[in-house]
C-alpha positions as CSV (number, residue, x, y, z in Angstrom):
1,M,-13.4,9.8,6.0
2,R,-16.4,10.3,8.7
3,Q,-17.5,7.3,8.1
4,F,-14.0,5.5,9.2
5,F,-13.3,7.7,12.3
6,N,-16.8,7.0,13.8
7,S,-16.0,3.6,13.4
8,V,-12.8,3.8,14.9
9,K,-14.8,5.5,18.1
10,S,-17.4,3.5,18.0
11,R,-15.4,-0.1,17.2
12,A,-17.6,-0.6,15.1
13,K,-17.0,-2.1,11.7
14,T,-16.4,-0.3,8.8
15,V,-18.6,0.1,5.7
16,A,-16.0,-1.2,3.4
17,N,-14.0,-4.1,3.8
18,P,-10.3,-3.5,5.1
19,V,-8.5,-6.0,3.0
20,L,-10.4,-5.6,-0.3
21,M,-9.1,-2.1,0.1
22,H,-6.1,-2.8,1.1
23,R,-5.6,-4.8,-1.8
24,S,-7.4,-1.9,-3.9
25,M,-5.2,0.9,-3.0
26,T,-1.9,-2.0,-3.8
27,S,-2.8,-2.4,-7.4
28,T,-3.4,1.0,-7.4
29,H,0.4,2.1,-6.2
30,C,1.9,-1.1,-8.0
31,A,0.3,0.8,-11.5
32,N,2.0,4.4,-10.9
33,I,5.0,2.9,-10.0
34,A,5.0,0.4,-13.5
35,Q,4.3,3.9,-15.4
36,W,7.0,5.7,-14.0
37,L,9.3,3.3,-14.5
38,N,8.0,2.6,-18.1
39,R,8.1,-1.3,-18.0
40,D,5.6,-4.1,-16.8
41,M,6.5,-5.9,-13.8
42,R,5.2,-8.6,-11.6
43,W,3.6,-8.9,-7.7
44,D,4.1,-10.9,-5.7
45,P,1.2,-10.5,-3.6
46,V,1.9,-13.1,0.0
47,K,5.0,-11.5,0.2
48,E,4.0,-7.7,-0.9
49,Q,7.0,-7.2,-3.3
50,F,8.1,-6.8,-7.1
51,I,9.5,-10.1,-8.1
52,G,13.1,-9.8,-9.5
53,D,12.4,-5.6,-9.3
54,E,14.9,-4.1,-6.6
55,E,13.9,-0.7,-8.3
56,A,10.8,-1.2,-8.1
57,N,10.6,-1.9,-4.8
58,R,12.4,0.9,-3.9
59,M,9.7,3.0,-4.5
60,L,7.3,1.4,-2.1
61,Y,8.1,2.8,0.8
62,R,9.7,6.1,1.9
63,A,12.2,7.3,4.5
64,H,10.9,8.3,7.6
65,R,12.3,11.6,9.5
66,P,14.9,10.8,12.0
67,G,12.6,10.0,15.4
68,W,9.1,8.6,13.4
69,Q,10.8,5.3,12.4
70,I,8.7,2.8,13.0
71,I,10.8,-0.1,15.3
């Protein structure tokens, strides 16, 4: 975490590749959702959505508190 903050402050590259880290965390979140719903699912990495599973897609995001929405 400290290295990340130092990179932001200095505008230097991070040690870890951001795209690789994003994909790594996405796969972990997908695995957790599949386990919670107790079923197999298919993932579209381009759209970053589950294919044909609205219940699982709703679990990808949580509601923002009023006043803190991203517009």
